[in-house]
KOLRODREN-879022 format. One line per field, with one value per residue (C-alpha): chain; z, y, x; residue in one letter. Coordinates in Angstrom, 2 decimals. Layout:
N
mol = (A | ...);
zz = (Z | ...);
yy = (Y | ...);
xx = (X | ...);
type = (A | ...);
//
This chain:
89
mol = (A | A | A | A | A | A | A | A | A | A | A | A | A | A | A | A | A | A | A | A | A | A | A | A | A | A | A | A | A | A | A | A | A | A | A | A | A | A | A | A | A | A | A | A | A | A | A | A | A | A | A | A | A | A | A | A | A | A | A | A | A | A | A | A | A | A | A | A | A | A | A | A | A | A | A | A | A | A | A | A | A | A | A | A | A | A | A | A | A);
zz = (-18.00 | -18.68 | -16.49 | -19.14 | -19.71 | -15.98 | -15.87 | -18.81 | -17.34 | -13.88 | -15.37 | -17.26 | -14.06 | -12.15 | -14.66 | -14.02 | -10.25 | -10.48 | -11.84 | -8.70 | -6.41 | -7.90 | -7.84 | -4.19 | -2.82 | -1.28 | -2.42 | -3.52 | -0.71 | 1.92 | 0.14 | -0.05 | 3.61 | 4.69 | 2.43 | 3.71 | 7.36 | 6.71 | 7.15 | 3.86 | 4.31 | 4.50 | 0.85 | -0.29 | -0.48 | -3.33 | -6.71 | -8.39 | -5.43 | -5.01 | -8.68 | -8.50 | -5.35 | -6.89 | -9.99 | -7.94 | -5.69 | -8.69 | -10.42 | -7.21 | -6.54 | -10.09 | -9.57 | -6.31 | -8.12 | -10.90 | -8.34 | -6.50 | -9.76 | -10.70 | -7.29 | -7.51 | -11.04 | -10.44 | -7.45 | -9.60 | -12.49 | -12.90 | -13.34 | -15.80 | -18.07 | -17.67 | -18.86 | -22.03 | -23.16 | -25.35 | -26.24 | -29.60 | -29.17);
yy = (-43.89 | -47.48 | -49.22 | -49.14 | -45.40 | -44.76 | -46.62 | -44.63 | -41.31 | -42.19 | -43.04 | -39.74 | -37.88 | -39.81 | -38.63 | -35.04 | -35.59 | -37.01 | -33.69 | -31.87 | -34.65 | -34.44 | -30.63 | -30.34 | -33.63 | -35.03 | -37.46 | -36.06 | -37.76 | -36.08 | -32.72 | -32.93 | -33.85 | -30.97 | -28.55 | -29.61 | -29.09 | -25.70 | -26.55 | -24.87 | -21.46 | -19.62 | -20.51 | -18.44 | -15.36 | -16.85 | -16.58 | -19.54 | -21.84 | -20.79 | -21.53 | -24.86 | -25.89 | -24.99 | -27.09 | -29.95 | -30.00 | -30.04 | -32.86 | -34.89 | -34.40 | -35.50 | -38.57 | -39.34 | -39.15 | -41.43 | -43.86 | -43.99 | -44.59 | -47.32 | -49.00 | -48.98 | -50.37 | -53.05 | -54.32 | -54.62 | -56.48 | -59.87 | -59.17 | -62.04 | -60.46 | -57.02 | -58.35 | -59.66 | -56.15 | -54.84 | -51.19 | -49.93 | -47.17);
xx = (-6.16 | -5.18 | -2.61 | 0.11 | -0.52 | -0.20 | 3.12 | 4.49 | 3.38 | 4.73 | 8.12 | 8.21 | 7.33 | 10.01 | 12.62 | 11.59 | 11.61 | 15.13 | 16.41 | 15.21 | 16.40 | 19.89 | 19.90 | 18.84 | 20.21 | 17.02 | 14.35 | 11.02 | 9.11 | 11.32 | 11.11 | 7.33 | 6.92 | 9.17 | 7.32 | 3.91 | 4.82 | 6.40 | 10.07 | 11.05 | 9.40 | 12.72 | 13.36 | 10.37 | 12.60 | 14.66 | 12.93 | 14.65 | 14.16 | 10.54 | 9.86 | 11.71 | 9.86 | 6.51 | 7.23 | 8.72 | 5.65 | 3.31 | 5.17 | 5.29 | 1.56 | 0.79 | 2.98 | 1.11 | -2.25 | -1.02 | 0.41 | -2.93 | -4.80 | -2.31 | -2.66 | -6.45 | -6.48 | -3.85 | -5.83 | -8.95 | -7.31 | -5.79 | -2.10 | -1.69 | -4.31 | -2.78 | 0.58 | -1.00 | -1.91 | 0.87 | 0.29 | 1.47 | 4.03);
type = (M | E | I | H | E | L | V | I | E | M | K | L | L | E | R | R | L | T | L | Y | E | E | K | Y | G | V | L | S | E | D | F | Y | Q | A | L | M | I | G | K | L | E | R | Y | N | E | Y | D | E | T | R | A | D | F | S | R | W | K | G | I | Y | E | T | W | L | R | R | K | E | A | Y | T | Q | Q | I | Q | Q | H | D | L | A | E | T | L | L | V | Q | P | A | Y);
//
């Protein structure tokens, strides 16, 4: 993926993450950390919450992968040259 494509996809993912953050009142990073260390296991008994948490986790992990790819690419490119690329929408 090109840098500009990564930025667009990350912003779309962030919009989806915002819906969960607003619904549950915590930022995705904090949710993900709590989920990974097992602090949210008691919510497994609720179908809606379990489904939401599964989707939220997947979206956040996708965002993390895109962020890592973006970071790697931006470090390898001259930012001034990257800014010159204007994708056609």
